[in-house]
N, C-alpha and C positions, 0 to 999 in steps of 0.2 A: 441292726435293723437295715433293710434295704429300702432305698427310696424308689419311687415309681420308675425313674429312668433306668435304674439298675435292673429292675424286674423286666422291663420291656427289652432291654439289651440282651438279657439272659434268654428270653423267649426267642428272640430273633436268631440267636446263635445255637439254639438247641432244637433242631428240626425234628428230632425223635419225639419231642413232646407234642407235636402238632396234632396227631390223630387223637390221643387221649383228651387234649384240650377241646377238640371239636365235639367229642362224644359226651363231654361233661355239660355241654349246652343242651338243656332239656327241651324236647318238643312234645307237646300234648295234643292228641287228636281225639275227637269224638267219633264213634262208629256205630250207627244204628244197624241192627240186624232184626229181621222180622219174626224170628221164632223163639220159643221159650228156652230157658237154660237147660231143660231136660232133653232138648233135641240135639242129636249128634252133630249137626251142622254148627250150632252155637257152641257146643263143647269144643269142636275142632277150631273154631275161630278163637276161642279163649286160649287154647293151647298155642296157637300161632302167635297171639299177642304176648304170651308169657315167654315164648322162645325169642321173640324180638327184643323184649325187655332185658332178658338175660344176655343176649349177644351184644347189646349196646350199653351194658352196664347201667341200665335204667334210664338212659338218656332219651329213649323213645317210648313214650307212654301212650297207649291207645285205650280209651275208656269205651268198653262195649256196652251198648244200651239195647238189651234184648226185648223180644216180645212186643215190637212196635211201640216201645215206650217213649222214644225220642221222635222218630219220624216213621210213619206207616209205610208199609211195603210199596204201595203204588207211587209214593213220592220220593223213594230213596234214589232212584236212578237220576232224577233231575237234581236232587240235593247234592249228589256227588259231582255231577256235571257242572253245576254253577258254583261249586265251592262252598255251599252252605255248610257241608261237612266234608272232611278230607277223605273219609273212607266209608264204605258201607257194603252190605251183602244183599243181593237180590236173588229172587227166583227169575232166571233169565226169560223164560217163556211168558211170564206175566206181561212183558213189554212188547209182545209180538205186533201190536198195532203201530208201534214206532219203527220197527224194522222186522220184516219177515224172517231174517236170519236168526232172530232171537227165539223163534217158536219151533225151530227144526226138531229139537230133541223131544218135543211133546207130541209129535205125529205118531199115532198108535200103530204099532207093528212095523214101523220103519226099521228100528233097531231093537232087538229083543235080547235081554240078558246083559250081564256086565261086559262080556267080551265085545259084543256088537256096539253097545253104548260107548265103550272106550274108543272103538274105531270111528264111530260117528263124530265123537269129540275131536279126534285127531284130524279127520277130514274137514271139519268146519271151523277149527280153532282160528286159523289165520283170518278168515272172513269175519268172524265174531270180534276178534281183536281190532281189526281195521275199522269196523263200524263204531266200536266204542271209542277208538282214538279220535274219530271225527267229532265226538262229543266232549273231547278233552278228558277222557277217562282211560286209565290203564287197568287191565285185568291182571291181577296177580296170581289167582288160581281159581279153579272151578271144581266142584264136587257134585256127583250125582245123588239123586234121591233113590231109594229102593223102587222096584218096579211098581207101576201104577195098577190099581185094582178098582173094581166097582164095589161100593157099599150101598146098601138100601134097607128099607124097612120090610120090603117084600121080595120074594125071589125074582131074579132076572134070568130067564132062560132063553130069551130072544129079544130082538129090538122091539117087538110088539109089547113086551112087558114094560118098556121104557116110554111108551107113547104117552105124552102129557105129564110125565114125571118131572117134578121141579128138581132140577139137577144142579148141584153145586159144582162150578167149574173154576179154574184158577188162571186161565189164560185164553186169549182169543182162539187158539187152535182147539182147545178142549171145548170151548163154547160151540165152535163150528161142528165138532164131532157130535156133541149132544143134539144139535139141531138135525143133523143128518140121521141120527138114530131115533128122532121123533120126540126127544125130551125138550124141556124148557130150561135153557141155561140160566143160572143164577150166580152172580159173583158174590162170594162170601170169603172173608179172610179166615185163615186157619184158627185163630183164636176165637172166632165167632161161630164155629161149626156146631158145637153142642146146642147153643141157644137157637140157631137156625133150624136144626132138626126138631128141637122141643116145641117150637112154635109153628112147625110145618111150613116154614119159608122154603125149606128144601126137604126132600124125602129120599134123595139119592145123591151120590157123588163119586168122583174118581179122584183117588189120592193114594199115597203109599201106605204100607203097613205102619211105618214109623209115625205118620201123622194120625193114623187111626188109634194107635196106642196112646200117643200124647193127648188126644182129645177124648180118650176113654169111649171109643165108638160103641162098645157093647152096651152102653147106657142109653143109646138112642137109635141104633140100627141092629139088625139081626143077621144080615147076609153079607158075606165077603166073597166076591167072585174074583178069584186069583188070575186075572187076565194076563199079567206080566206084559202090559201093553207098551210101556216106554219107561225111560229113566231120565226125566228132566233134571236139569242141573241148577244149582246155585252158583253164583260167582262173587268173589271178593274183589271189590273195585276201589281204586284210589283216584282222586283228582290229580290230573297230570301236573298242574301248576304247583300244587302242594308237594307232589313227589319230587319235582325238580328243585324245590327249595331245601330238600333234605341234604345233609352231608353225604358224600359218597359212601363212607363206611356204614351209615345207617341204611342207605338203599341196598347195599350188598347184603346186609343182615336180613332185611325184609325179603329179598329175593331168595336167600338161602332157606329161610323159614317157610316161604311159599312152596319151594321145591319139595319140602318134606310134608307140608300140610295137604297138598293135593293127593298124593298116593295114600297118605294116611286116611284122608276122608273117604276115598273110594273103597278102601278096605273096610272101613266102618260101615259104609252103605251095604256091602255084601253081608256083613255080620248081622246088621240090624234087619235086613230083609228076612232072614231066617228066624231071628228071635222074635220079631214083631208079629209074624203070622202065628207063631206058637203062643204068644201072649194073648192075641185075640181069641184063639181057640180055647185057651185055658179059662178065659172069662166068659165063655158061653156063645161066642159068635159061630154061626154056621159057615165053615170054610169049604168052598166048592171050586172046582175048575170050571171054566166056561163050557157050556154045552157046545157040541159041534156047530149048531145053527148060530148061536151067538158069536162064536169065534169067527165063522165065515162072514157074518154081517159086519163085525167090527173091523176085520181085515179089509173088507171091501171099502169101508169108510176110510181106513188108513191109506189105501191105494189112491182113492179120490183126493184126499187131503195132500198127499205127496204131489200129485199132478197139479193141484191148485197152487201149491207152494212153488213149484218150478215155474208156473205161469207168472207168479208175483216176483220172482227173483231173477228170471231170465237166464242168460248164459252162465252167470256166476253161480246161481243155484244149481243149474244142471251139472256144472263142473264139480260141485261139492258132492252131489249124489253119485256121479260117476267115480269120483275118488273113493267115496265110502264103499261102493259096490266092489271096486277093485281090491280094497283092503279085506273085504269079506271073502272074496275068492282066493286071496293069496294064501 
């Protein structure tokens, strides 16, 4: 039998044991995410958590709390910033009132399709990270939603058809878009959408095909106008103080998993965009492309919103747009 002094002496003389010893000290985090387990964002988060657990030999455990079950989406950013939780996932544009840089990716027709959405992310990533760092938050990865579309109970062929429509929106920028199109913006969380339509709290919305499938949109709406207006993003965030308390091998494992989760999630977004539209069609929704008039009107609103966004962000925002445009031209 070894006594305590022998054990300590052996540890001091065996530096090769240092890393495994660190990794055996278990860390447990809670992580609120706003969407259901059937959503590919949540599935990607769970994959990320499993990869981290495997890479750290189970020393880093992250408990995912899905579907707003621990903390609701509007409170997750603050909860991560204050250290109430060590990690969380948010829809970035939901917090546009706190920093206009968060709402850039929801401006309609600024970036269309996966390629342009990727370039917009590349052009704005540094500014987004800097804003979050000021809040004591580190962004580990970000994944887009499929392209945004209009859903409604009645056909939308022009902005005139939206006049007075109670329109579910998810961010300040989509609320402003609704106002400019003559609709009445109404904030409703994804999990509350079916009930909101059933009680006529809302009669139209803009969201992705993925959310439409998750909420079984065919049970409360009949029209899907495939605008392909924008691809807003979710972000996985960690509290910076909690991050710095982690052993270096654990941080490296989390960075490695994040570097895989991000492209993995974007690939899923592209696949889900196609599959979800087909699922909506299969369940009886009318799938239409926007009429030329509606397309012209929404693009004009997008141009105005871009102009307003640059006005709010100044030279920094103008530089991001110029960077994005240069990437599009390259």
